[in-house]
C-alpha positions as a Markdown table, in Angstrom:
| # | Residue | x | y | z |
|---|---|---|---|---|
| 1 | Met | -4.9 | -23.0 | -26.0 |
| 2 | Ala | -6.4 | -23.9 | -22.6 |
| 3 | Leu | -6.0 | -21.9 | -19.5 |
| 4 | Leu | -3.4 | -23.0 | -17.1 |
| 5 | Thr | -4.7 | -24.2 | -13.7 |
| 6 | Trp | -3.1 | -24.4 | -10.4 |
| 7 | Ser | -3.4 | -27.7 | -8.6 |
| 8 | Tyr | -2.2 | -29.2 | -5.3 |
| 9 | Ala | 0.0 | -31.6 | -7.3 |
| 10 | Ser | 2.0 | -28.5 | -8.5 |
| 11 | Ser | 2.6 | -27.3 | -5.0 |
| 12 | Val | 6.2 | -27.2 | -4.0 |
| 13 | Gly | 5.2 | -27.0 | -0.3 |
| 14 | Val | 6.8 | -23.6 | 0.3 |
| 15 | Arg | 3.9 | -21.1 | 0.7 |
| 16 | Ala | 5.7 | -18.0 | -0.7 |
| 17 | Met | 6.8 | -19.9 | -3.8 |
| 18 | Asp | 3.4 | -21.5 | -4.3 |
| 19 | Asp | 1.8 | -18.1 | -4.1 |
| 20 | Gln | 4.2 | -16.7 | -6.6 |
| 21 | His | 3.7 | -19.6 | -8.9 |
| 22 | Gly | 0.0 | -18.9 | -8.8 |
| 23 | Ile | 0.5 | -15.3 | -9.7 |
| 24 | Leu | 2.7 | -16.4 | -12.7 |
| 25 | Ile | 0.0 | -18.7 | -13.9 |
| 26 | Asp | -2.7 | -16.0 | -13.5 |
| 27 | Thr | -0.6 | -13.6 | -15.5 |
| 28 | Met | 0.0 | -16.1 | -18.3 |
| 29 | Asn | -3.7 | -16.8 | -18.4 |
| 30 | Glu | -4.4 | -13.0 | -18.6 |
| 31 | Leu | -2.0 | -12.9 | -21.5 |
| 32 | Arg | -3.8 | -15.8 | -23.2 |
| 33 | Leu | -7.1 | -14.1 | -22.7 |
| 34 | Ala | -5.8 | -10.8 | -24.1 |
| 35 | Ala | -4.7 | -12.7 | -27.3 |
| 36 | Val | -8.1 | -14.5 | -27.6 |
| 37 | Arg | -9.9 | -11.2 | -27.2 |
| 38 | Gly | -7.7 | -9.6 | -29.8 |
| 39 | Leu | -6.4 | -6.8 | -27.6 |
| 40 | Gly | -3.9 | -4.5 | -29.2 |
| 41 | Arg | -0.2 | -4.6 | -29.1 |
| 42 | Glu | 0.0 | -2.0 | -26.3 |
| 43 | Gln | -2.2 | -4.0 | -23.9 |
| 44 | Val | -0.5 | -7.2 | -24.7 |
| 45 | Ser | 2.9 | -5.6 | -24.2 |
| 46 | Glu | 1.9 | -4.3 | -20.8 |
| 47 | Ile | 0.9 | -7.8 | -19.7 |
| 48 | Leu | 4.1 | -9.3 | -21.1 |
| 49 | Asp | 6.2 | -6.7 | -19.3 |
| 50 | Arg | 4.4 | -7.5 | -16.1 |
| 51 | Leu | 5.0 | -11.2 | -16.6 |
| 52 | Ile | 8.7 | -10.6 | -17.3 |
| 53 | Glu | 9.2 | -8.4 | -14.3 |
| 54 | Phe | 7.4 | -10.8 | -12.0 |
| 55 | Thr | 9.3 | -13.7 | -13.4 |
| 56 | Arg | 12.6 | -11.9 | -12.6 |
| 57 | Met | 11.5 | -11.2 | -9.1 |
| 58 | His | 10.2 | -14.8 | -8.6 |
| 59 | Phe | 13.4 | -16.3 | -9.9 |
| 60 | Trp | 15.5 | -14.1 | -7.6 |
| 61 | Ser | 13.3 | -14.9 | -4.6 |
| 62 | Glu | 13.5 | -18.6 | -5.3 |
| 63 | Glu | 17.3 | -18.5 | -5.7 |
| 64 | Gln | 17.6 | -16.5 | -2.4 |
| 65 | Leu | 15.5 | -19.1 | -0.6 |
| 66 | Met | 17.5 | -22.0 | -2.1 |
| 67 | Asp | 20.7 | -20.3 | -1.0 |
| 68 | Gln | 19.4 | -19.6 | 2.5 |
| 69 | Tyr | 18.5 | -23.3 | 3.0 |
| 70 | Gly | 21.6 | -24.7 | 1.2 |
| 71 | Phe | 19.7 | -26.4 | -1.5 |
| 72 | Pro | 22.2 | -28.4 | -3.6 |
| 73 | Gly | 20.4 | -27.9 | -6.9 |
| 74 | Leu | 20.7 | -24.1 | -6.8 |
| 75 | Ala | 23.3 | -23.9 | -9.7 |
| 76 | Glu | 21.1 | -26.1 | -12.0 |
| 77 | His | 18.1 | -23.9 | -11.1 |
| 78 | Arg | 20.0 | -20.7 | -11.9 |
| 79 | Val | 20.9 | -22.0 | -15.3 |
| 80 | Glu | 17.3 | -23.0 | -16.0 |
| 81 | His | 16.0 | -19.6 | -14.8 |
| 82 | Arg | 18.4 | -17.8 | -17.1 |
| 83 | Arg | 17.3 | -20.0 | -20.0 |
| 84 | Ile | 13.6 | -19.4 | -19.4 |
| 85 | Leu | 14.0 | -15.7 | -18.9 |
| 86 | Ala | 16.2 | -15.3 | -22.0 |
| 87 | Gln | 13.8 | -17.2 | -24.2 |
| 88 | Thr | 10.8 | -15.3 | -22.7 |
| 89 | Leu | 12.5 | -12.0 | -23.5 |
| 90 | Gln | 13.3 | -13.0 | -27.1 |
| 91 | Ser | 9.7 | -14.2 | -27.7 |
| 92 | Ala | 8.3 | -11.1 | -26.0 |
| 93 | His | 10.5 | -8.9 | -28.2 |
| 94 | Arg | 9.2 | -10.6 | -31.4 |
| 95 | Val | 5.6 | -10.1 | -30.2 |
| 96 | Gln | 6.1 | -6.5 | -29.1 |
| 97 | His | 8.2 | -5.4 | -32.2 |
| 98 | Gly | 7.2 | -7.7 | -35.0 |
| 99 | Glu | 5.0 | -6.7 | -37.9 |
| 100 | Lys | 2.4 | -9.3 | -36.8 |
| 101 | Met | 1.7 | -10.4 | -33.2 |
| 102 | Gln | 2.5 | -14.1 | -33.2 |
| 103 | Met | 1.0 | -15.0 | -29.8 |
| 104 | His | 0.5 | -18.7 | -30.3 |
| 105 | Pro | 4.3 | -19.6 | -30.2 |
| 106 | Leu | 4.9 | -17.4 | -27.2 |
| 107 | Leu | 1.9 | -18.8 | -25.3 |
| 108 | Gly | 2.9 | -22.4 | -26.1 |
| 109 | Phe | 6.5 | -21.7 | -25.0 |
| 110 | Leu | 5.3 | -20.1 | -21.7 |
| 111 | Arg | 2.9 | -22.9 | -20.9 |
| 112 | Glu | 5.4 | -25.6 | -21.6 |
| 113 | Ser | 8.5 | -24.1 | -20.0 |
| 114 | Tyr | 6.8 | -22.8 | -16.8 |
| 115 | Ser | 4.8 | -26.0 | -16.3 |
| 116 | Glu | 7.8 | -28.2 | -16.8 |
| 117 | His | 9.9 | -26.0 | -14.5 |
| 118 | Ile | 7.4 | -25.8 | -11.7 |
| 119 | Glu | 6.3 | -29.4 | -11.9 |
| 120 | Gly | 9.9 | -30.7 | -12.5 |
| 121 | Leu | 12.8 | -28.8 | -11.0 |
| 122 | Asp | 10.8 | -26.8 | -8.4 |
| 123 | Leu | 9.2 | -29.8 | -6.9 |
| 124 | Gln | 12.6 | -31.0 | -5.9 |
| 125 | Tyr | 13.4 | -28.1 | -3.5 |
| 126 | Gly | 10.2 | -28.2 | -1.5 |
| 127 | Pro | 10.9 | -31.3 | 0.6 |
| 128 | Trp | 14.5 | -30.2 | 1.1 |
| 129 | Met | 13.4 | -26.8 | 2.5 |
| 130 | Asn | 10.5 | -28.2 | 4.5 |
| 131 | Ala | 12.8 | -30.6 | 6.2 |
| 132 | Arg | 14.9 | -27.6 | 7.3 |
| 133 | Gly | 12.0 | -25.5 | 8.6 |
| 134 | Ala | 10.6 | -23.7 | 5.6 |
| 135 | Asp | 6.8 | -23.6 | 5.3 |
């Protein structure tokens, strides 16, 4: 599975959120490299826990920003955030507590869901917020 890369096309145009998206992508890449290198369950679990905690913080930050700027898609975003986080937690639990570490399904899910979310829903709020003074 290839590394995720950040590109200008993925920029939502709100610096803080773009920076956080970059950290999420870097952490997912770190997780992928841990799997490729065959690191043990403990190291993989540490990276997964960090990814989950940062995801929680990022989703909260994004929702607060949307609320602050009155973005009309906030409710839809919240639902999607809850879905992604719940599925990430379920997948992480299977990796952390299963007999075998099944990393490929988790990495595929993360790549697909985060990419679709950032390049789909998140790209909608940038212009809205920029028009109202967010940078």
